[in-house]
C-alpha positions, 0 to 999 in steps of 0.5 A, spaced: 533 461 512 531 463 519 532 470 521 532 469 529 527 471 535 525 478 534 522 483 539 517 489 538 519 496 539 516 501 544 518 507 547 525 506 544 526 499 546 526 492 544 521 489 548 517 482 549 510 482 549 506 483 556 504 476 556 510 473 553 506 470 547 510 469 540 508 467 533 512 463 528 512 466 521 511 461 516 514 463 509 509 462 503 515 460 499 516 453 502 511 453 508 517 453 513 519 457 519 523 463 518 522 467 524 519 467 531 516 474 533 514 477 540 506 478 539 503 483 542 497 484 546 492 489 548 496 491 554 502 492 549 498 496 545 496 501 551 503 501 552 505 503 545 499 509 545 502 512 552 509 511 549 507 515 542 503 520 547 509 522 550 514 521 544 509 526 541 511 532 546 518 531 544 518 530 537 513 536 535 517 541 539 524 538 535 526 543 530 525 541 523 533 541 522 534 536 527 528 532 525 531 532 518 538 529 521 534 524 525 530 521 518 536 522 514 540 517 519 534 512 519 535 512 512 542 511 512 542 505 516 536 502 512 541 502 506 546 499 510 541 493 512 538 493 505 541 486 504 537 483 510 531 487 509 530 485 502 531 477 504 526 478 509 521 481 505 522 476 500 521 470 505 515 473 508 512 475 502 514 470 497 516 476 492 522 474 487 528 477 490 529 482 485 522 485 486 524 487 493 528 493 491 522 497 490 520 497 498 527 499 500 527 505 494 520 507 497 522 507 504 528 511 503 526 515 498 520 517 502 524 519 508 529 523 504 523 527 500 519 529 506 525 531 510 527 536 504 520 539 503 517 540 510 520 546 512 517 550 506 511 546 506 510 548 513 511 555 513 506 560 515 501 562 509 499 569 509 491 571 507 490 578 504 485 582 508 480 585 503 479 591 508 486 592 510 484 592 518 487 585 520 493 581 518 491 574 517 496 567 516 495 560 517 500 556 521 501 548 520 502 544 526 503 536 527 496 533 528 498 528 534 499 521 535 498 517 528 496 509 528 498 506 521 496 499 519 500 496 514 498 492 508 502 485 507 503 486 500 509 491 500 511 491 507 516 497 507 513 501 501 507 501 505 511 503 512 515 508 508 508 512 505 507 513 513 513 514 516 516 520 511 510 525 512 509 523 520 516 524 522 517 530 517 511 533 520 512 532 527 508 526 529 509 520 533 507 514 530 505 507 532 506 502 526 502 495 526 504 491 520 500 486 517 500 479 521 502 476 515 508 480 513 511 483 520 518 480 519 521 486 515 518 491 520 521 488 526 528 488 523 526 496 522 525 496 529 532 493 530 535 499 526 531 504 530 534 501 537 541 501 534 541 508 532 537 510 539 532 514 535 528 519 540 523 515 545 516 514 543 516 517 536 516 511 532 513 504 535 512 498 532 507 492 534 504 486 531 499 481 534 492 479 533 487 484 530 482 483 536 488 485 541 492 490 538 488 493 532 482 494 536 485 497 542 489 502 538 483 504 534 478 504 540 483 509 544 482 516 544 489 518 544 490 517 536 488 523 532 490 520 525 488 513 523 492 511 517 492 505 513 493 501 507 488 495 506 481 492 504 475 496 504 472 492 509 478 492 514 477 500 514 470 500 515 471 496 522 477 501 524 472 507 523 467 503 527 472 501 532 475 508 532 468 512 533 470 513 541 473 520 539 473 524 533 479 522 529 482 524 522 483 518 517 487 517 511 486 510 507 488 507 501 483 501 500 481 496 495 481 497 487 478 494 481 482 497 476 479 497 469 485 497 463 482 499 457 485 498 450 482 501 444 483 499 437 488 505 435 492 504 441 499 501 441 497 494 442 504 491 444 505 497 449 499 495 452 500 488 453 507 489 456 504 494 461 498 490 462 502 483 464 506 487 468 501 491 472 497 484 473 502 479 474 507 483 478 507 481 485 503 475 483 497 480 482 497 482 489 497 490 488 491 495 490 492 498 483 493 491 479 489 491 473 483 487 474 478 488 468 481 488 461 477 491 456 479 490 449 476 493 443 473 487 439 477 489 433 483 487 436 481 482 442 484 476 439 491 479 437 491 482 444 489 476 448 494 472 444 500 477 446 497 477 453 497 469 453 504 469 450 507 474 456 504 469 461 507 463 458 514 466 458 513 468 466 518 464 470 515 462 476 519 460 482 524 462 487 532 463 487 536 469 489 541 468 483 536 466 478 531 472 475 524 469 477 518 473 475 513 471 479 512 468 486 507 465 490 500 468 494 501 470 501 497 464 504 494 458 502 487 461 504 489 466 498 490 461 493 484 457 495 480 464 494 483 465 487 482 458 485 475 458 487 474 465 483 477 462 477 472 456 478 466 460 479 468 464 473 469 458 468 462 455 471 459 462 470 461 461 462 468 464 462 473 461 458 479 459 461 485 461 456 491 460 460 493 458 467 488 456 473 492 451 476 498 450 481 505 448 478 506 441 479 513 442 480 512 446 486 508 442 491 510 446 497 508 454 498 502 458 495 503 457 488 499 459 482 500 460 474 498 466 471 491 466 469 487 469 463 480 468 462 475 471 457 468 472 456 467 475 463 461 480 464 458 484 470 454 478 472 460 474 474 462 475 481 469 476 479 467 482 475 465 486 482 471 483 486 478 485 488 482 479 485 488 480 489 491 474 485 494 473 478 488 473 474 486 477 468 479 477 466 478 480 458 472 483 456 471 485 449 467 492 447 464 496 441 463 503 443 466 508 448 459 509 451 459 502 453 466 501 456 465 507 460 459 505 463 462 498 464 468 501 467 465 505 472 460 499 474 464 498 481 464 501 488 472 502 487 475 508 485 483 507 485 486 506 479 484 506 472 488 505 465 487 507 458 490 506 451 488 510 445 491 515 441 485 519 440 486 526 444 478 527 444 477 520 447 483 521 452 480 528 454 473 525 455 475 519 459 479 523 464 473 527 465 468 521 466 472 515 469 470 515 476 477 513 479 482 517 483 488 515 478 487 515 471 494 513 467 494 514 459 498 510 455 503 508 460 504 508 468 508 512 473 508 511 481 513 515 485 514 518 492 512 525 489 506 523 485 499 523 489 496 516 490 489 516 492 482 513 491 475 515 491 468 512 493 470 506 497 477 506 495 479 511 500 480 518 503 486 522 503 493 521 499 499 517 500 505 520 497 506 527 494 505 534 498 498 532 499 500 526 504 502 532 509 495 535 509 493 528 513 498 529 518 498 537 519 492 541 522 491 548 520 491 554 525 488 561 522 491 567 526 488 574 526 491 580 528 488 587 529 492 592 526 493 598 530 
């Protein structure tokens, strides 16, 4: 499928790049060209920055009621274009068509959720004066121009996490989708153009990072840089952006422990473990990486997980219900296969998978993979795998597994399965992760999502996200 020749969106207009460079987008499904996009340069980034600067002046002074009307119109048009958007995500990212519904739900839910809560959240908050000599209150104002770097694994979900709070709070925003999956965001640009969204409020540009991202980060115009991506990329962004004092909101890498005790519901744990590990071909920041299984149930859990992996249908066809698509690039496939090879050579036992399907000779396909016998001396223990590889580690005691689970620089998501309430309370207190899921998993726009340590700062989703897009002014008035 070919989606056409598409343009960037700057200052309320669809535009070619300054130097007329274009980029062919290749699908990881079959290595075929699916679109040709205008590819931004440093000059285009400067244009976007100036556009956002002017757009902020207008949007920050637009009444909340009117902002809400624009956000809901935008949402309505996204839903009208759901089919083409879902196809574009599927072809550019490689995920099964059924899995693309999450992207649409997330961006539309975000626009609705933040437009609904912003008025109450942004209202003045009184501070009681202990001596009754002054009146104090806090007012919230939009922080200014926002630059948002999006990860490729959930193109519109990630965009929704940024657009909702930015637009509701009164900020203008420059969205830079990943160069690996920018197509769906260019279609979003067409929707914004179609509804004549206020100029400069939303800008969409993509290009090589050293041209676009570096220029955006180094500029003194942005007041907030927000991103979803790797920890290494975040460090580069922070370094580049030190030209001025900026605020950051970053959801970064993860290395989630998935801990199953011998008193847990093993079938439930295996179901959820397979879903959170093999969904999106393992390319999820909160994916379970290290499966800690109590030694008393290790063999039973292993057999159940292998059965789950064997039953996953690999491939692509909109009319058929496939479970797992390809990795995003051939480089990603080689990296994951290299990790598997290194782990086995280091003493790990390949229980299932570890290779590419013979019937899929084009694209970046790999079988879901399970490796046992993993330990903390292995490279795979410490890395964010970002592929469909489950590593299994047996454990004996609560103390041992807690120490090992925390043995990572990351601190995003963690999962525990047990029916022992005392143990649950201990692990909630002592696991060093921003999210702790007990006997199940739930994500939604109203639930805070954020990490600690090198997994990020700030939050996506929930009211907490608004804190990143707003500044507080304390007003003190002397009583007469």
